[in-house]
Steps between C-alpha positions, in 0.01 A plus 500: 500500500310711242630275223397186688157651548461576134611148406250357753218707342595388152512137611168532670343658187643225280375232733155660515483519120607139468227404744246675275593267216264203490580323174280242328528281198231328293656208309330388183398164355767232538580593860808634675685174467464457121883494473469781247328838477306508831787345689732771374268753658486294819880492515502884472241560775673245724830680457326821607361327813832347589692825462249732675313277734175633359241230430257519203153385432452260212224329298524243226237528226351165404225623270455805290217652706724543808739761363286813559375372837849421625640840394215684659518305824870579530437870459207496738719343765753781475763323286737742328651439254291227332687297238302326225675218310432457132332664199165349584468713811504822305115549462448422870779728613378785277161484681630449850783755484246764391298421811802536729696801368715528814624142469806420295459215250763329293421262216755274325454422130233756417440869480228673707492872438402648836685747725534248784618199283854395415514276192804281440534331164791319336667459163464124494585486137856618571565231759329241274731601216800409712374151587406453134864555414603240754231253381617522137862455597425197719272336244640229278183456292441862408150471652413671823165520678290735705211412734292795615230514768188700431487614137523876549712775340728516806607134450525547126756770586712232673468270197580767249815614679611136534447435126696813410791394716509151357492632142765756582735200550353272236291653224372153413397410851146362537310621805199280583247672733203382705279687745346301787157657500284810489388518864691563824510124558781499238740628768469193712477190278828303519339197327412705196841657504654154490275386214584805284876454566498131409322597175770751425780261583346245265528763223870540560517782748783462751464823708170636635445842662194508730318821589205341667512541880442176683435319173875530434567234763358244259711631217816463702415149616429396144840644388676307778322178411575544130862590542439844354553860625256751648511870578330641806327836547450792742683346803831317470369143444836347425493299827186310403684250279876572489645378172159544326444871556710679245429833668208711622372835369503721803218749541579691821150508646673433835676835472179675396312357799775580747531853372124565520505424873842654573427824319176539693694457823768745391242753376651479151210310336383673181191430277538468127643244260836324540628303200780259580718345234862393459631847555318517836599146601131412492549194284790270429621135504618273775843350526585298816639167625195316369551581133860618459599166342241564226619848407821504299739797494380578150137502605574723796697738285236512236212568731689764697593669171136498378383648834745788459379561145138511607577743781698719256220491252702311238246217511138599508279221640149521360222519757204282391256713704583806297313361198396145589745376244841333516749656260880514481 
């Protein structure tokens, strides 16, 4: 009876603590159904809701002025933890988190140095190196392409890793790059993504990697229409156009989002910086029924071998953001 009483008390305490968790997420430009970065976060918080039965508050930013207001409103309403999606929320979170020191905040893709903020960043260059290897092996022209979203160092990191991977396979590979724009609108412009892709295909490119949020949808459609190959990003986008999508560079923002909520519920949430790369299974590449016919045994073996070398430190992938330069 005593044991049963103790178990009942523990269960009651756990239930009470779970009830104290009132998570919230502020999605950034592009929206939670962008089929890419935001949607990865959405998948993670939905998994949390399904597993725990705990609902979450949400807000989708549609213009830049809303970020600070949305974060503050969540905190004022008692949300805890509050998850901010994307590097652009860093200035707003730094301000709001300082105003609410007893609220836990998590930001994905940026670092905010406050005692109540958990910052989750990724080694996108490592995952991009892998898909660069696959692009070069799949290419018959020796020319591969990259379409980025907003022209910022973070996206240059994707491009630089991709170029390194392609040239690891073929030192003579030509990597043609375009950025969609210099404002947040660049994340959600499929028409422009299509135009840039067609321009690259006209120059001989036969594989394009898009790191451009919702703009990537236009890249993938152009690849399908042109009979070329495309590479998705962040979420597994292989399903969008099976037979066209060579692979997708996985950035496990879904896991980061899920963990932020789950750790708060379990009382294991910790502030500070988490850096997730290949070794931490934070980035990778997607192989499934939608693209398995495009990935030969040699390609699979090569990319798996390269991944092991990167984890072991035998291949050092240069991080563009370390010096704003792409070197090999």
